[in-house]
C-alpha angles and dihedrals in degrees: 000000000000091000091050093054092044086066098041117099113268124246102251125235132020123323129195113201119192120200119194112222095176119132097263087066090076091069118102123257092232139000092252093049135081088197109110128209088253093055088054091050093048092049092050091048089051089053094045092054090050095048104038121082093218115016128179115185126207121197113204142183131133149199115278093195093056096031092231136130130223123201139181127203118220101188098179105032120199115254121240130001094336085074087076089068089056092054096044096046095047108120101232106120125237107263131103127313121239108204103198092050094050093049090049089048091047092048089055097045101042100043 
């Protein structure tokens, strides 16, 4: 699969890909699957990095008690399955995600 994507044409321009690492991402995608929402998001991020000409990756979660988000920008994400380590090791907490806040944060960090 990875070799196939290496040969495919790149999506031109700059792409910002945001991965939610909040607690709910540990839930399964269906009752019959052991694949979690996080597994699906990680796989999508891996493919985005392979397919996009210039890809920046943001990992985000938050703190439900304080109703605040925390995000980490990975401007040059690893390729392949080692990207999963970047996502797992991002220091963002495990609470909820606050969409407006992460989008404002991303706009400031990536412009």
